[in-house]
C-alpha positions in Angstrom: 0.0 0.0 0.0 3.0 2.3 0.3 2.7 2.6 4.1 6.1 3.1 5.7 6.0 1.1 8.9 9.6 1.8 10.0 12.5 3.8 8.7 15.8 4.6 10.3 19.2 6.1 9.5 22.3 5.6 11.5 24.4 7.2 13.0 21.7 9.2 14.6 21.5 11.9 17.3 19.5 13.0 20.3 16.8 15.2 19.2 16.5 16.8 22.7 20.1 18.0 22.4 20.0 18.9 18.7 20.3 22.7 19.2 23.0 22.3 22.0 25.1 19.9 19.9 24.4 21.4 16.5 27.9 22.5 15.7 29.4 19.2 16.8 26.8 17.3 14.7 27.6 19.3 11.5 31.3 18.6 11.8 31.0 14.9 12.7 32.7 13.0 9.8 30.0 10.2 10.1 27.3 12.7 9.1 24.6 11.9 11.6 22.3 14.6 10.2 22.4 13.0 6.8 19.2 10.9 6.4 20.7 7.9 4.6 17.3 6.2 4.2 16.0 9.0 2.0 19.1 10.7 0.5 21.9 8.1 0.6 22.4 6.7 -2.9 24.0 3.3 -3.0 24.9 0.8 -5.8 22.3 -2.0 -5.4 24.7 -4.7 -6.3 23.0 -8.1 -7.1 19.6 -7.0 -5.6 19.3 -5.4 -9.0 19.3 -8.7 -10.8 15.6 -9.1 -9.8 14.8 -6.2 -12.0 16.8 -7.6 -14.9 15.0 -10.9 -14.5 11.5 -9.3 -14.3 12.2 -7.2 -17.5 13.7 -10.2 -19.4 10.9 -12.6 -18.4 8.1 -10.1 -19.2 9.8 -9.2 -22.6 10.2 -12.8 -23.5 14.0 -12.4 -23.7 14.2 -15.5 -21.5 11.8 -17.9 -20.0 11.9 -19.7 -16.6 13.4 -22.7 -18.6 16.0 -20.8 -20.4 19.5 -22.2 -19.7 22.7 -20.1 -19.9 26.0 -21.8 -19.4 28.3 -19.9 -17.1 31.9 -20.4 -18.4 33.5 -18.0 -16.1 34.7 -15.5 -18.6 32.0 -13.7 -20.7 33.6 -13.6 -24.2 30.8 -12.2 -26.5 32.8 -8.9 -27.0 36.4 -9.3 -28.0 37.5 -6.1 -26.3 35.6 -6.5 -23.1 35.4 -9.7 -21.3 34.1 -9.5 -17.7 34.3 -12.5 -15.3 31.7 -14.0 -13.0 32.4 -13.4 -9.3 32.9 -17.1 -8.6 35.6 -17.3 -11.3 37.3 -14.2 -9.9 37.3 -15.6 -6.4 38.1 -19.3 -7.0 38.5 -20.0 -10.7 35.3 -22.0 -10.7 32.1 -21.7 -12.8 28.4 -22.1 -12.1 27.8 -24.1 -15.2 24.3 -24.3 -16.8 21.7 -22.2 -14.9 18.1 -21.1 -15.4 16.8 -17.8 -13.9 15.9 -19.3 -10.5 19.3 -20.9 -10.0 21.1 -17.8 -11.4 19.4 -15.6 -8.8 20.0 -18.2 -6.1 23.7 -18.2 -6.9 23.8 -14.6 -8.0 25.6 -15.5 -11.3 27.0 -12.5 -13.1 27.6 -14.4 -16.3 23.9 -15.3 -16.6 22.9 -11.6 -16.3 25.6 -10.4 -18.6 24.1 -12.4 -21.4 20.5 -11.6 -20.3 21.2 -7.9 -20.2 22.9 -7.9 -23.6 19.9 -9.6 -25.2 17.4 -7.5 -23.4 19.1 -4.1 -24.2 19.6 -1.2 -21.8 16.6 0.7 -23.2 14.1 -2.1 -22.4 15.7 -2.8 -19.0 15.4 0.8 -17.9 11.8 1.1 -19.1 11.0 -1.7 -16.6 13.2 -0.3 -13.9 11.4 3.0 -13.9 8.1 1.3 -13.5 9.6 -0.6 -10.5 10.6 2.8 -9.0 14.3 2.7 -9.6 15.6 6.1 -10.3 12.2 7.6 -9.5 11.0 9.7 -6.6 9.0 7.5 -4.1 6.6 10.4 -3.3 7.4 10.5 0.4 6.4 13.7 2.3 10.1 14.6 2.8 13.0 15.7 0.6 14.5 12.7 -1.0 17.1 11.8 -3.6 15.9 10.5 -7.0 18.6 7.9 -7.4 20.6 7.2 -10.5 19.5 4.8 -13.2 22.5 3.9 -15.3 22.1 4.3 -19.0 22.8 6.4 -22.1 20.4 9.2 -20.9 22.1 9.6 -17.6 25.6 9.7 -19.2 24.5 12.3 -21.8 22.6 14.5 -19.3 25.7 14.7 -17.1 28.4 15.1 -19.6 29.9 11.7 -19.0 31.6 9.2 -21.3 29.3 7.8 -24.0 27.5 4.5 -23.2 29.0 1.4 -24.6 28.0 -2.3 -24.8 30.1 -3.2 -21.8 28.2 -0.7 -19.7 25.0 -2.6 -20.3 26.6 -5.8 -19.0 27.6 -4.0 -15.8 24.3 -2.3 -15.4 22.4 -5.6 -15.7 24.1 -6.9 -12.5 23.5 -3.6 -10.6 26.9 -2.0 -11.2 27.9 0.8 -13.6 26.3 4.1 -12.5 23.3 2.6 -10.7 22.7 4.0 -7.3 19.4 4.1 -5.3 18.1 5.0 -1.9 17.2 2.4 0.7 13.6 3.6 0.5 13.6 3.2 -3.3 14.9 -0.4 -2.8 12.0 -1.1 -0.4 9.5 0.3 -2.9 11.1 -1.7 -5.8 10.7 -5.0 -3.9 7.1 -4.1 -2.8 6.2 -3.3 -6.4 7.8 -6.5 -7.7 6.2 -8.8 -5.2 2.6 -7.4 -5.4 2.7 -8.0 -9.2 3.8 -4.6 -10.5 1.7 -2.0 -8.8 4.0 0.9 -7.5 2.4 2.9 -4.7 3.5 6.3 -3.5 5.5 5.8 -0.3 4.1 7.8 2.7 4.6 8.2 6.4 1.2 9.8 7.2 -1.4 7.2 7.7 -4.4 9.2 9.2 -5.4 12.3 11.0 -7.6 12.1 14.1 -9.7 14.5 16.0 -7.9 15.7 19.2 -11.0 15.6 21.3 -12.5 12.3 20.2 -9.8 10.5 18.4 -12.2 10.1 15.5 -10.4 9.8 12.1 -11.0 12.9 10.0 -8.6 12.0 7.2 -7.1 8.7 6.1 -4.5 8.3 3.4 -5.6 6.1 0.5 -3.1 4.1 -1.5 -1.9 6.2 -4.5 -0.7 4.3 -7.6 2.3 5.8 -9.5 2.8 3.2 -12.1 1.8 -0.4 -13.1 3.9 -3.1 -14.6 1.9 -6.1 -15.7 3.9 -8.9 -14.3 2.2 -12.2 -15.0 1.4 -14.7 -12.2 3.8 -17.2 -13.8 6.7 -14.7 -13.9 5.9 -13.5 -10.4 5.9 -17.0 -9.1 9.3 -17.6 -10.8 10.8 -14.5 -9.1 9.3 -15.3 -5.7 10.6 -18.9 -5.9 14.1 -17.6 -6.7 14.0 -15.2 -3.7 12.8 -18.0 -1.5 15.7 -20.2 -2.6 18.1 -17.4 -1.8 16.8 -17.5 1.8 16.9 -21.3 2.1 19.8 -22.5 0.0 21.6 -19.4 -1.3 23.4 -16.4 0.2 20.7 -15.7 2.9 20.6 -19.3 4.1 23.3 -18.9 6.8 20.9 -16.6 8.8 17.4 -17.4 7.5 17.3 -21.2 6.7 15.6 -22.0 10.1 13.5 -18.8 10.4 9.9 -19.8 11.3 8.3 -17.4 8.8 8.9 -18.3 5.2 10.1 -15.4 3.1 12.0 -14.3 0.0 15.0 -12.1 -0.3 18.1 -11.1 -2.2 21.5 -10.0 -1.1 23.8 -7.6 -2.7 27.5 -6.7 -2.2 28.8 -3.6 -3.9 32.4 -2.5 -4.1 32.7 1.2 -3.4 36.4 1.6 -2.5 39.7 -0.3 -3.0 40.7 0.4 0.6 37.4 -0.1 2.5 34.9 -3.0 2.9 32.1 -3.4 0.3 28.6 -2.1 1.0 26.1 -4.7 2.2 22.5 -4.7 0.9 19.7 -7.0 1.8 16.1 -6.8 0.4 13.1 -9.0 0.7 9.5 -9.6 1.7 7.5 -11.7 4.2 5.6 -13.9 4.7 6.2 -15.8 1.4 2.6 -17.0 0.7 0.8 -13.9 1.6 3.2 -11.0 1.7 2.6 -8.2 4.2 5.9 -6.3 4.2 8.9 -5.5 2.1 12.2 -4.5 3.6 15.6 -3.1 2.6 18.8 -2.6 4.5 22.0 -1.0 3.3 25.1 -0.9 5.6 28.0 1.2 4.4 31.1 -0.9 4.3 29.2 -3.8 5.8 31.4 -6.4 4.1 28.7 -8.6 2.4 25.0 -8.6 1.7 24.4 -11.5 4.0 25.8 -9.5 7.0 23.1 -6.9 6.6 20.7 -9.8 7.4 21.4 -9.5 11.1 19.6 -6.1 11.2 16.8 -7.5 9.1 16.4 -10.4 11.5 15.9 -8.0 14.5 13.2 -6.2 12.6 11.4 -9.3 11.5 11.5 -10.7 15.0 9.8 -7.7 16.3 7.2 -7.5 13.6 6.2 -11.1 13.7 6.8 -11.5 17.5 9.3 -14.2 17.0 11.6 -15.4 19.9 15.2 -15.4 18.5 16.0 -18.4 20.7 13.6 -20.5 18.6 15.8 -20.5 15.5 19.3 -19.0 16.3 
């Protein structure tokens, strides 16, 4: 519905001491006054592969049964041959994969090929409908995010877009950068079948004297992507496999509430740890909430899952001792 149930940015500050500590807060190198949830723009990493999958499935570029054989090094272009992450780390390959197993294992090679066949123009048309690189509509100032593509490069006087850029964009790299709130809206839109609602904090206004509602916010549709039930089922199945047998399994395999998710790890510096990104939804069969968590220099997407666990425990009233 677009209702924001919880939102946080850290480091934070004591509001009661805001005026007293203002100078100190403005000079703090960790920028506690900067609302990262609304204005922080972060590379989405592999969480973006869900958008690539949704676009390719809907366009018919791939089907749920399409097999792409990961050979480690993507050799379609003679002058640009990126490698899958597993090949970079260990010299191994994922081998033949369909879209579900490619998302489960977060195979770069699969999405290099899918992105090339899909084209950046078609990919970005779907991304905008999913809310990536678009304002969420929240009642506060927010960043729009950056949707990588020829248009962004041209508008900002950057190097022209090339075929290799499309490969990187398809896996969530290149110039892509989105706010944590945008990522939450993106997952919500995807999981509900393609209806993107305006995000809002205000739920209702009540009479002071009687507590009678005098105004209630109604869900406001911003765009609609017609995602078929078959394709939605394929994506949800992939997100569930991530939590049970993929990168999220270390933390979520025994969680009592079935759910779906996707991790992302984005390199942002050669001298600091990668950013950690974790997105998802719960419960699996009848989704109520979507969530997104970004931790600057958090090492890996899976590590952001610890914060997600605490939130889900509270929301679903789960005792951590029952599964940890």
